[in-house]
C-alpha positions in Angstrom: 45.5 -25.7 64.3 46.8 -23.8 61.2 49.9 -26.0 61.1 47.9 -29.2 61.2 45.7 -28.0 58.4 48.7 -27.0 56.3 50.3 -30.4 56.8 47.1 -32.1 55.9 46.8 -30.1 52.7 50.5 -30.7 51.8 50.1 -34.4 52.3 47.7 -34.7 49.4 49.5 -32.2 47.0 51.2 -35.1 45.1 47.8 -36.1 43.7 46.7 -32.5 43.4 49.6 -30.5 41.7 50.1 -27.0 42.9 51.8 -25.9 39.6 50.1 -26.6 36.2 51.1 -25.8 32.7 52.6 -23.9 31.0 49.6 -23.3 28.7 49.3 -20.8 25.9 46.6 -18.2 26.6 45.4 -16.0 23.8 44.9 -13.2 26.2 47.9 -13.5 28.5 50.6 -15.4 26.6 52.5 -18.4 27.9 51.1 -19.0 31.4 52.4 -21.0 34.3 49.6 -21.6 36.8 49.6 -21.8 40.6 46.6 -23.4 42.3 46.3 -22.0 45.8 43.6 -24.5 46.7 44.8 -27.8 45.1 43.0 -30.2 47.4 39.4 -28.9 47.4 37.1 -26.1 46.2 37.3 -23.1 48.5 35.4 -20.1 47.3 33.2 -17.3 48.5 31.0 -17.7 45.3 29.2 -20.8 44.0 28.7 -19.6 40.4 26.1 -21.2 38.2 28.7 -21.6 35.4 31.6 -22.9 37.4 33.2 -26.1 36.1 33.7 -27.3 39.6 31.0 -29.2 41.5 28.5 -27.1 43.5 29.7 -26.5 47.1 28.8 -24.2 50.1 30.5 -20.9 50.0 33.3 -20.1 52.6 34.7 -16.8 53.8 38.2 -18.2 54.5 40.4 -21.2 53.5 40.2 -24.1 55.8 43.1 -25.9 54.1 46.2 -24.1 53.0 49.5 -24.8 51.4 52.7 -23.4 52.9 54.2 -20.5 50.7 57.6 -22.3 51.0 56.1 -25.4 49.3 54.6 -23.3 46.5 57.9 -21.5 45.9 59.9 -24.7 45.8 57.6 -26.2 43.2 57.5 -22.9 41.2 61.4 -22.7 41.0 61.6 -26.1 39.4 59.1 -25.0 36.7 60.1 -21.5 35.9 61.8 -20.7 32.6 62.5 -17.8 30.2 59.6 -18.9 28.0 57.0 -18.1 30.6 55.1 -14.7 30.1 53.0 -14.8 33.2 52.8 -16.6 36.5 49.0 -17.0 37.0 47.7 -17.3 40.6 44.3 -19.0 40.6 42.6 -21.7 42.7 39.9 -24.4 43.0 37.9 -21.5 44.2 39.0 -17.9 45.0 42.7 -17.2 45.2 42.4 -14.1 47.4 41.1 -16.3 50.2 44.6 -17.7 50.5 45.9 -16.3 53.8 49.5 -15.9 52.8 49.0 -14.2 49.6 51.1 -11.1 50.3 54.1 -13.2 51.5 53.8 -15.5 48.6 53.8 -12.6 46.1 56.8 -11.1 47.7 58.7 -14.4 47.3 57.6 -14.8 43.7 58.7 -11.3 42.9 62.1 -12.2 44.3 62.6 -15.1 41.8 60.5 -14.3 38.8 62.9 -11.9 37.0 61.0 -10.3 34.0 58.0 -12.7 34.2 54.7 -10.9 35.1 52.5 -12.0 37.9 48.8 -12.3 37.2 45.9 -13.1 39.6 42.3 -14.2 38.5 39.8 -13.1 41.2 36.1 -12.6 41.6 36.7 -9.1 43.0 34.8 -9.8 46.3 37.9 -9.6 48.6 38.7 -6.0 47.6 36.8 -5.0 50.6 39.7 -6.4 52.7 42.4 -3.6 52.9 45.3 -6.2 53.1 44.0 -8.0 49.9 43.4 -4.7 48.2 47.0 -3.5 48.9 48.4 -6.9 47.8 46.6 -6.9 44.5 48.1 -3.4 43.7 51.5 -5.2 43.7 50.6 -7.6 40.9 51.8 -6.9 37.3 48.4 -7.9 35.9 45.0 -8.4 37.6 41.8 -9.8 36.2 38.6 -8.9 38.1 35.2 -10.5 37.4 32.1 -8.5 37.2 29.2 -10.5 35.9 26.3 -8.3 37.0 25.4 -4.9 38.6 21.9 -5.7 39.8 21.8 -7.3 43.2 19.2 -9.9 42.3 21.0 -11.0 39.1 24.4 -11.0 40.9 23.0 -13.4 43.5 21.4 -15.6 40.9 24.6 -16.0 38.8 27.5 -15.8 41.3 25.6 -17.2 44.4 27.9 -15.2 46.7 28.6 -15.7 50.4 25.8 -14.1 52.4 27.8 -10.9 53.4 29.0 -10.0 50.0 27.2 -6.9 48.7 27.4 -6.0 44.9 27.2 -2.2 45.4 30.3 -2.3 47.7 32.1 -4.7 45.3 31.5 -2.3 42.4 32.7 0.7 44.5 35.9 -1.3 45.3 36.5 -2.2 41.7 36.2 1.4 40.6 38.5 2.6 43.4 41.1 -0.2 42.6 41.1 0.7 38.9 42.1 4.3 39.7 45.0 3.4 41.9 46.3 0.3 40.1 49.4 0.9 37.9 49.5 -2.5 36.1 47.4 -4.1 33.4 43.8 -4.4 34.6 41.3 -6.7 32.9 37.6 -6.9 33.7 35.8 -10.1 32.7 32.1 -10.5 32.3 30.6 -14.0 31.7 27.2 -14.0 30.2 24.5 -16.6 31.0 21.5 -17.0 28.8 18.4 -15.1 30.1 20.2 -13.8 33.2 22.7 -11.0 32.6 22.3 -10.8 28.8 19.3 -8.5 28.9 19.3 -4.9 27.6 18.6 -3.5 31.0 21.5 -5.3 32.7 23.9 -4.4 29.9 23.0 -0.8 30.2 23.8 -0.9 33.9 27.1 -2.7 33.3 28.0 -0.1 30.7 27.3 2.7 33.2 29.7 1.1 35.7 32.4 0.2 33.1 32.7 3.8 32.0 33.9 4.6 35.6 36.5 1.9 35.5 40.0 2.5 34.1 41.3 -0.8 32.6 43.4 -2.3 29.8 40.6 -4.4 28.4 37.1 -5.8 29.1 36.7 -9.4 28.1 33.2 -10.7 27.3 32.8 -14.4 27.6 30.2 -17.1 28.1 30.0 -20.7 29.3 32.8 -22.7 27.6 32.9 -25.8 29.9 30.3 -28.0 31.5 28.7 -25.9 34.2 28.0 -26.9 37.8 24.2 -26.0 37.3 21.8 -26.5 34.4 22.4 -23.2 32.6 23.6 -22.4 29.1 25.8 -19.7 27.5 25.1 -17.5 24.5 26.4 -17.6 21.0 29.3 -15.6 19.5 26.8 -13.7 17.4 25.0 -12.7 20.6 28.3 -11.7 22.3 29.1 -9.6 19.3 25.7 -7.9 19.4 26.2 -7.2 23.1 29.7 -5.8 22.5 28.2 -3.1 20.3 25.8 -2.0 23.0 28.7 -0.8 25.2 30.1 2.7 24.9 32.8 3.0 22.2 35.3 4.3 24.7 35.3 0.9 26.6 38.0 -1.5 25.4 35.8 -4.5 24.7 37.2 -7.9 23.5 35.1 -11.0 22.8 37.0 -13.7 24.7 34.8 -16.8 24.1 34.7 -18.6 20.8 33.7 -22.2 21.8 30.2 -21.5 20.7 31.3 -19.4 17.7 29.6 -20.0 14.4 30.5 -18.4 11.1 28.2 -15.5 10.3 29.7 -14.4 7.0 28.1 -11.1 5.9 28.9 -8.5 3.3 30.5 -5.3 4.6 31.3 -2.3 2.3 34.5 -0.3 3.0 32.4 2.3 4.7 30.6 -0.3 6.8 34.0 -1.8 7.8 35.3 1.6 9.0 32.0 2.3 10.8 32.1 -1.2 12.5 35.8 -0.9 13.5 35.2 2.7 14.8 32.5 1.4 17.1 34.3 -1.7 18.2 37.9 -2.7 17.2 38.0 -6.4 16.2 40.6 -9.1 16.1 41.3 -11.2 12.9 39.5 -14.1 14.6 36.4 -11.8 14.9 36.9 -10.7 11.3 37.0 -14.3 9.9 33.8 -15.1 11.7 31.9 -12.0 10.5 33.1 -11.1 7.0 32.5 -12.8 3.7 35.2 -13.1 1.0 34.3 -9.8 -0.6 34.5 -8.0 2.8 37.9 -9.6 3.5 39.1 -8.1 0.2 37.8 -4.7 1.1 39.6 -5.0 4.5 42.9 -5.9 2.7 42.5 -2.8 0.6 41.9 -0.6 3.6 44.9 -2.0 5.3 47.0 -1.4 2.2 45.7 2.2 2.1 46.5 2.5 5.8 42.9 3.6 6.5 42.8 0.6 8.9 45.7 -0.1 11.2 46.7 -2.9 13.6 47.3 -2.2 17.3 48.5 -4.8 19.9 46.9 -4.6 23.3 48.3 -7.0 25.8 49.0 -10.0 23.5 46.0 -9.3 21.3 46.1 -7.6 17.9 43.1 -5.4 17.1 42.1 -3.7 13.8 40.8 -0.2 14.0 40.4 2.8 11.7 43.5 5.1 11.5 41.3 8.1 12.2 40.1 6.4 15.4 43.7 6.0 16.7 44.4 9.6 15.9 41.4 10.8 17.9 42.6 8.7 20.8 46.1 10.2 20.6 44.7 13.8 20.7 42.6 12.9 23.7 45.5 11.2 25.5 47.6 14.3 25.0 45.4 16.2 27.5 46.1 15.9 31.2 44.0 13.3 32.9 41.6 14.4 35.7 39.7 12.2 38.0 36.4 13.0 39.7 35.0 11.2 42.8 31.7 9.7 42.0 
């Protein structure tokens, strides 16, 4: 039966390309995408904000593409200009049953290009998937909510998926994973943007070891009648998280200029609480504040630091504190 389904899926691949791009991603560089479900949506979530049409959730793929077909297509598109090979899907890529075999074959031909997977985190409860994800160079895990009721409202998961177990798996994965780990939170108006839910997310994020936490909102027409929040609201939310969490505001589609005056002291205080990119700066600072920032950069009281393709501005003293902390041996505690 599996062979029949695979042939059926491959027969329609011509009109549903497996490989797409390359496209330039601000967060990940030049990305070449692999769609592991090119013919239809196959997902264990039916998120309110998904750009794909609503559909019933599934616990496994019913149509698959042979790994050999994917590798053949990939080889004809690979080049030295590609920074990452991104595994995604019309749905959830970790439902692809040949993921481990496919990754091994990609590793064989990719040379210095990184592998990246974009996943909703739910399949980390599967030991084989967990072990496979540890082999990726980069992993992006979604975590939209901590409360069970909000999680169910936003992500509309398959009936057996439990948010408490999902969170435990994300934390455990973060302590074992050696590559670049990104956590993504997508905010929906009047659902997970409340003070109470952000406090719960903050508590969980403090237990996760990751390269960056990306805050986003609805950027594309959603499957259901929900709306996102503004850049200003995202910025306000970012300041509610603990300063030790590497927060980045990823969404700017709904960004509006909010030019305010910041003194030099206010700039240092703001950057100490939350390092910002120049995109953030141009949305937040007025002309006088930009001049203050230029002086602080010249005086080397503010420095620039690149974190996985993104350049952040932060106080020089902030970086010195982090260096002192990082010189101490790391200890982990089971929680």
